[in-house]
C-alpha positions in Angstrom: -12.3 29.9 12.0 -8.7 29.1 13.1 -9.2 25.3 13.0 -11.2 25.6 9.8 -8.5 27.8 8.1 -5.6 25.6 9.1 -7.3 22.3 8.0 -8.7 23.9 4.8 -5.3 25.2 3.8 -3.6 21.9 4.6 -6.4 19.9 2.8 -6.3 22.2 -0.2 -2.5 21.9 -0.5 -2.7 18.1 -0.8 -5.8 18.5 -3.0 -3.9 20.7 -5.5 -0.9 18.4 -5.4 -3.4 15.7 -6.3 -4.7 17.9 -9.1 -1.2 18.4 -10.5 -0.6 14.6 -10.4 -4.2 14.1 -11.7 -3.4 16.3 -14.6 -0.4 14.1 -15.4 -2.6 11.0 -15.1 -5.1 12.6 -17.5 -2.5 13.4 -20.1 -0.7 10.1 -19.8 -4.0 8.1 -19.9 -5.0 9.8 -23.2 -1.7 8.7 -24.7 -1.7 5.1 -23.3 -5.4 4.1 -23.3 -8.3 4.1 -25.7 -11.3 6.3 -24.8 -13.3 3.2 -24.1 -10.6 2.1 -21.5 -10.7 5.5 -19.9 -14.5 5.3 -19.9 -14.3 2.0 -18.0 -12.4 3.6 -15.1 -15.0 6.5 -15.1 -17.9 4.1 -15.0 -16.3 2.0 -12.2 -15.9 5.1 -10.1 -19.4 6.5 -10.8 -21.3 3.2 -10.3 -19.4 2.2 -7.1 -19.8 5.8 -5.8 -23.6 5.6 -6.0 -23.8 2.1 -4.7 -21.3 2.7 -1.8 -23.3 5.8 -0.8 -26.5 3.8 -0.6 -24.6 1.1 1.4 -24.0 3.6 4.2 -27.8 3.6 4.7 -27.6 7.3 5.4 -25.6 6.7 8.6 -23.0 9.4 7.6 -25.7 11.9 8.3 -26.2 10.4 11.8 -22.5 10.7 12.4 -22.4 14.3 11.3 -25.4 15.4 13.3 -25.5 13.2 16.4 -21.9 12.2 17.1 -21.4 15.3 19.4 -24.0 13.7 21.7 -22.0 10.4 21.8 -18.6 12.1 22.1 -16.9 10.8 25.3 -13.4 9.6 24.8 -13.2 8.2 28.3 -16.3 6.1 27.6 -15.2 5.0 24.1 -17.7 7.4 22.5 -20.5 5.2 23.9 -20.1 2.5 21.3 -20.7 4.7 18.4 -18.1 3.0 16.1 -19.8 -0.4 16.7 -23.1 1.1 15.3 -21.2 2.6 12.3 -19.6 -0.8 11.3 -22.8 -2.7 11.9 -24.9 -0.4 9.8 -22.2 -0.5 7.0 -22.3 -4.3 6.9 -26.1 -4.4 6.6 -26.0 -1.8 3.9 -23.4 -3.7 1.9 -25.4 -6.9 2.0 -28.4 -5.1 0.7 -26.3 -3.5 -2.1 -24.8 -6.8 -3.0 -28.3 -8.4 -3.4 -29.3 -5.4 -5.5 -26.2 -5.8 -7.7 -27.0 -9.5 -8.3 -30.5 -8.6 -9.3 -29.5 -5.8 -11.7 -26.4 -7.5 -13.2 -28.2 -9.4 -16.0 -29.8 -6.2 -17.1 -26.5 -4.3 -17.1 -24.8 -7.1 -19.1 -27.6 -7.2 -21.7 -27.6 -3.4 -22.1 -23.8 -3.2 -22.5 -22.7 -6.4 -24.1 -22.6 -4.8 -27.6 -21.7 -1.2 -27.1 -19.5 -1.4 -23.9 -18.1 -4.9 -23.7 -15.3 -3.8 -21.4 -17.8 -2.9 -18.7 -19.3 -6.4 -18.9 -15.8 -8.0 -18.6 -14.9 -6.1 -15.5 -18.3 -5.8 -13.8 -17.4 -7.9 -10.8 -14.8 -5.3 -9.7 -17.8 -3.3 -8.5 -18.3 -5.6 -5.5 -15.0 -4.9 -3.7 -15.2 -1.2 -4.8 -18.6 -0.9 -3.2 -17.5 -2.5 0.0 -14.3 -0.6 0.6 -15.6 2.8 -0.7 -18.6 2.5 1.6 -16.4 1.9 4.7 -14.1 4.8 3.5 -17.1 7.1 3.6 -18.2 5.9 7.0 -14.7 5.9 8.6 -13.8 9.2 7.0 -16.9 10.9 8.4 -16.2 9.4 11.8 -12.6 10.5 11.7 -13.7 14.0 10.6 -15.9 14.3 13.7 -12.7 13.6 15.7 -11.4 16.9 14.1 -9.3 15.3 11.5 -10.7 16.5 8.2 -7.4 16.3 6.2 -6.5 12.6 6.2 -9.5 11.6 4.1 -8.7 14.4 1.6 -5.1 13.3 1.4 -6.1 9.7 0.7 -8.7 10.4 -1.9 -7.1 13.3 -3.7 -3.4 12.6 -3.3 -2.5 9.0 -2.5 -5.0 7.6 -4.9 -3.7 9.7 -7.8 -0.1 8.9 -6.9 -0.9 5.2 -7.0 -2.6 5.6 -10.4 0.4 7.5 -11.7 2.7 4.6 -10.6 0.4 2.1 -12.3 0.5 4.1 -15.5 4.3 4.1 -15.3 4.3 0.4 -14.9 1.9 0.0 -17.8 4.1 2.2 -20.0 7.1 0.1 -19.2 5.2 -3.0 -20.1 5.6 -4.4 -16.5 1.8 -4.8 -16.3 -1.0 -5.2 -18.8 -4.4 -3.5 -18.8 -6.2 -6.2 -16.7 -3.5 -5.8 -14.1 -3.8 -2.0 -14.3 -7.5 -2.2 -13.5 -6.8 -4.6 -10.6 -4.3 -2.1 -9.2 -6.7 0.8 -9.8 -9.3 -1.0 -7.7 -6.8 -1.6 -5.0 -5.8 2.1 -4.7 -9.5 3.1 -4.7 -10.1 0.7 -1.9 -7.0 1.7 0.1 -8.5 4.7 2.1 -10.8 2.4 4.0 -7.9 0.1 5.1 -5.7 3.1 6.1 -8.4 4.9 8.0 -9.2 1.7 10.0 -5.5 1.3 10.8 -5.2 5.0 11.8 -8.2 4.8 14.1 -6.7 1.7 15.7 -3.3 3.4 16.1 -5.0 6.4 17.8 -7.0 4.1 20.0 -10.2 5.4 18.5 -11.3 2.1 17.0 -13.5 1.0 19.9 -15.7 -1.9 18.7 -17.5 -2.4 22.0 -21.3 -1.9 21.8 -23.2 0.2 24.3 -26.8 -0.1 23.0 -28.2 0.9 26.4 -27.0 4.5 25.7 -29.4 4.8 22.8 -32.7 5.7 24.5 -36.0 5.8 22.6 -35.9 9.6 21.6 -32.3 9.3 20.4 -33.1 6.0 18.5 -36.0 7.7 16.8 -33.9 10.6 15.7 -31.2 8.3 14.4 -33.7 6.3 12.3 -35.1 9.5 10.9 -31.7 10.8 10.1 -30.7 7.6 8.4 -33.8 7.5 6.3 -33.3 11.0 5.0 -29.5 10.4 4.8 -30.1 7.6 2.3 -32.2 9.9 0.1 -29.9 12.9 0.5 -26.6 10.9 0.3 -27.5 8.9 -2.8 -29.1 12.0 -4.4 -26.0 14.0 -3.7 -23.6 11.4 -5.3 -26.0 10.8 -8.1 -26.0 14.5 -9.0 -22.2 14.2 -9.5 -22.0 10.8 -11.2 -25.3 10.2 -13.0 -24.1 12.2 -16.1 -21.4 9.6 -16.6 -23.8 6.7 -16.3 -26.4 8.2 -18.6 -23.8 9.1 -21.2 -22.8 5.5 -21.3 -26.5 4.5 -21.5 -27.2 6.8 -24.5 -23.8 6.6 -26.2 -20.9 4.3 -25.3 -17.8 4.0 -23.2 -15.7 6.0 -25.7 -17.7 9.1 -25.4 -18.0 8.6 -21.6 -14.2 8.4 -21.4 -13.8 11.7 -23.3 -16.4 13.4 -21.1 -14.7 12.2 -18.0 -11.4 13.8 -19.1 -13.2 17.1 -19.8 -15.2 16.9 -16.6 -11.9 16.7 -14.6 -10.9 20.2 -15.7 -14.2 21.7 -14.5 -14.1 20.0 -11.1 -10.7 21.5 -10.2 -12.7 24.6 -9.2 -14.4 22.8 -6.4 -11.3 21.5 -4.6 -11.2 24.3 -1.9 -14.9 23.7 -1.3 -14.4 20.0 -0.6 -11.5 20.7 1.9 -13.5 23.4 3.6 -16.7 21.5 3.8 -15.2 18.5 5.6 -14.0 20.5 8.6 -16.6 23.3 8.6 -19.5 20.7 9.0 -17.9 19.6 12.3 -17.7 23.2 13.6 -21.2 24.0 12.4 -22.7 20.9 14.0 -21.1 22.0 17.3 -22.4 25.5 16.8 -26.0 24.3 16.2 -25.7 22.2 19.4 -24.7 25.3 21.3 -27.2 27.5 19.4 -24.3 29.7 18.4 -25.8 31.5 15.3 -23.2 34.2 15.0 -20.5 31.6 14.5 -22.5 29.9 11.8 -23.1 33.3 10.1 -19.4 34.1 10.2 -18.5 30.7 8.7 -21.1 31.1 6.0 -19.9 34.5 4.8 -16.2 33.7 5.0 -16.5 30.4 3.3 -18.5 32.0 0.5 -16.1 34.9 -0.2 -12.9 32.8 0.2 -14.3 30.0 -2.1 -15.4 32.6 -4.6 -12.0 34.2 -4.6 -10.1 30.9 -5.3 -12.7 29.4 -7.6 -13.0 32.5 -9.7 -9.2 32.6 -10.1 -9.2 29.0 -11.3 -12.2 29.6 -13.6 -10.4 32.4 -15.3 -7.2 30.4 -15.6 -9.1 27.6 -17.3 -11.3 29.5 -19.7 -8.5 31.8 -20.9 -6.3 28.8 -21.6 -8.7 26.4 -23.3 -6.8 26.5 -26.6 -3.7 25.4 -24.7 -5.7 22.7 -22.9 -6.9 21.2 -26.2 -3.3 21.4 -27.5 -2.3 19.0 -24.7 -5.4 16.8 -25.0 -5.1 16.2 -28.7 -7.4 16.6 -31.8 -10.1 14.2 -30.5 -11.0 16.9 -27.9 -11.1 20.0 -30.2 -14.6 21.5 -30.3 -15.6 20.5 -26.8 -15.0 23.9 -25.3 -18.5 24.3 -23.9 -18.3 21.1 -21.9 -15.5 22.6 -19.8 -17.0 26.0 -19.7 -20.4 24.9 -18.5 -19.1 22.5 -15.9 -16.6 25.1 -14.6 -19.4 27.7 -14.4 -21.6 25.3 -12.6 -18.9 24.6 -10.0 -18.1 28.3 -9.7 -21.7 29.0 -8.7 -21.6 26.0 -6.2 -18.4 27.3 -4.6 -19.8 30.8 -4.2 -22.6 29.4 -1.9 -20.0 28.6 0.7 -21.0 26.2 3.6 -24.7 26.3 2.7 -24.9 22.5 2.4 -23.3 22.0 5.8 -25.5 24.6 7.5 -28.7 23.0 6.3 -27.4 19.4 6.6 -26.5 19.8 10.3 -29.5 21.9 11.3 -33.0 20.8 12.4 -34.1 21.6 8.9 -32.0 18.9 7.3 -35.1 17.2 5.9 -35.8 20.1 3.6 -32.4 19.5 1.9 -33.2 15.8 1.6 -36.5 16.4 -0.1 -35.0 18.9 -2.5 -32.2 16.6 -3.4 -34.5 13.8 -4.1 -36.7 16.0 -6.4 -33.5 17.4 -8.0 -32.3 13.9 -9.0 -35.6 13.3 -10.8 -35.3 16.6 -12.6 -31.6 15.8 -13.5 -32.6 12.5 -15.0 -35.3 14.3 -17.1 -32.8 17.0 -18.2 -30.2 14.4 -19.2 -32.8 12.2 -21.0 -33.7 15.3 -23.1 -30.3 17.0 -23.6 -27.9 14.1 -24.0 -29.7 12.5 -27.0 -29.8 16.1 -28.6 -26.4 17.4 -27.8 -24.3 14.6 -26.4 -21.6 15.8 -24.0 -22.7 19.4 -24.3 -26.2 18.3 -23.2 -24.8 16.5 -20.2 -22.8 19.6 -19.2 -25.9 21.9 -19.7 -27.9 19.5 -17.5 -25.3 19.7 -14.8 -25.3 23.5 -14.9 -29.1 23.7 -14.7 -29.5 21.2 -11.9 -26.4 21.4 -9.6 -25.9 25.2 -9.8 -29.7 25.8 -9.6 -30.0 23.7 -6.5 -27.1 25.5 -4.8 -28.8 28.9 -5.4 -32.1 27.6 -4.1 -30.2 26.6 -0.8 -29.0 30.2 -0.5 -32.6 31.4 -1.0 -33.9 29.0 1.6 -31.3 29.9 4.2 -32.1 33.6 3.7 -35.8 33.2 3.9 -36.0 30.7 6.8 -32.9 31.3 8.9 -32.0 34.9 8.0 -28.6 33.8 6.8 -27.1 35.3 3.6 -23.5 34.8 2.4 -23.3 37.5 -0.3 -22.1 41.1 0.4 -20.8 44.0 -1.8 -17.4 42.3 -1.5 -18.6 39.5 -3.7 -19.5 42.1 -6.4 -16.0 43.6 -6.1 -14.5 40.1 -6.6 -16.7 39.4 -9.7 -15.8 42.8 -11.2 -12.1 42.2 -10.7 -12.6 38.8 -12.4 -14.4 40.3 -15.4 -11.6 42.9 -15.7 -8.9 40.2 -15.5 -10.6 38.1 -18.1 -10.9 41.0 -20.5 -7.2 41.9 -20.2 -6.1 38.4 -20.8 -8.4 37.8 -23.8 -6.8 40.7 -25.7 -3.3 39.1 -25.4 -2.5 37.6 -28.7 -2.0 33.8 -28.9 1.6 32.8 -29.2 3.0 30.0 -31.4 4.6 28.2 -28.5 1.7 26.9 -26.4 3.9 26.4 -23.3 5.1 30.0 -23.2 1.5 31.2 -24.0 0.2 29.1 -21.1 2.8 30.5 -18.7 2.3 34.1 -19.7 -1.5 33.9 -19.4 -1.3 32.2 -16.0 1.1 34.9 -14.8 -1.1 37.8 -16.0 -4.2 36.3 -14.5 -2.6 35.6 -11.2 -0.8 38.9 -10.8 -3.8 41.1 -11.9 -6.5 39.1 -10.1 -4.7 38.5 -6.8 -3.1 42.0 -6.9 -6.4 43.8 -7.3 -8.2 41.6 -4.8 -5.4 42.3 -2.3 -5.7 46.0 -3.0 -9.4 46.1 -2.5 -9.4 43.7 0.5 -11.7 41.2 -1.0 -10.7 38.5 1.5 -8.9 39.2 4.8 -7.8 35.6 5.1 -6.3 35.6 1.6 -4.6 38.9 2.3 -3.0 37.4 5.4 -1.8 34.5 3.3 -0.3 36.9 0.7 1.5 38.9 3.4 2.8 35.8 5.1 4.1 34.6 1.8 5.9 37.9 1.1 7.4 37.9 4.5 8.7 34.4 4.1 10.2 35.2 0.7 11.9 38.3 2.1 13.3 36.3 5.1 14.7 33.7 2.7 16.6 36.5 0.9 
């Protein structure tokens, strides 16, 4: 767990710095742009995310599962990067052809209700290309035991760039079309940086060694890619399809409002993303060595540590909703349940720890792929029913039923088929402390000054929740961090 802990902490630090900057970006965007303009950026991210995932042709799954068999720095990893780039280029060509076929339909469906999307639709092409290679190169770099660079680029650098663009827009140095161009550039930047980083580290070896891939390995790679396409696209679709379907049933304005609200709920999952990137590497090696105790240890520790951090964030968010809406403005009043449902969904996902990585890197990876494909179908059905009925609340409810439900089913599957289970009595202690903390904060009267009210509530939640979890030893890793922090502070004095 040493490598996992160090890289998770480092990745989480940059992720939360990105969240802080992202919060500024969110508030400033509300003041500078219309909800339709905000919706345009959300649609560009969502559509290019699904397309770019398909463009990988599932090869990220091959990288995660089979790279340990290619790993040989003295032999340039047996030409693995050549395969990665070649597959990515083929996938992009297929995606581009698909885009050309679907473009007339997209334009016809949006020309009246979402004209901004039609105006900027060609920006999807470079976004698909660069975001696809960002996925491929980040996964490859992760398997070289660097899980933090991709997180820094996607969670921190991208948001810093967006903040700079907003500043330039506010000062009238650029107009909205120039802002969107810069926005696309910063979304594309990770792929360029990762390529440069791999070249600098002498890991960008573009020499093919196809003779290394014998028939059994080739067969497994093709199988993994096939299921990787279904699983990868399904996984991204589960995160992005609500945005796309909201635009389908409503318009860019409501999509923009939803994307702002969705941002607050996804804050809860940041530790999970940082942990998942490095834990999958360790788990893949453990499966290769048939080291089940290591996998079980990672599963439990990832679950309790993610529950600890995510529950703290959940309580901070739901006890400060009135302050959040004060910052967002009157257009967002009455949308409490969107944030609550999305946050609750992500809390449940976080509590399941490294379940995705365990199944995805095991010999049972096909089960996860099948279930994800089925889940996407169910999600589309849920959204088709709930969004016309309840709008944004319907989208959030569909997200809770689908994403959280799928996460709990993974836990059940691992328990039934691999005898792995993440939950202990410690989890109940953590939940009980969370309920107690929530109850204490809710009885605190709302103060007239929202900033003071926000600070006091955050302080009470942090002191009570962290203090009780420390006292009852909910997480040994978190206790160590608290003790190190106290010792550091005392030494500074």
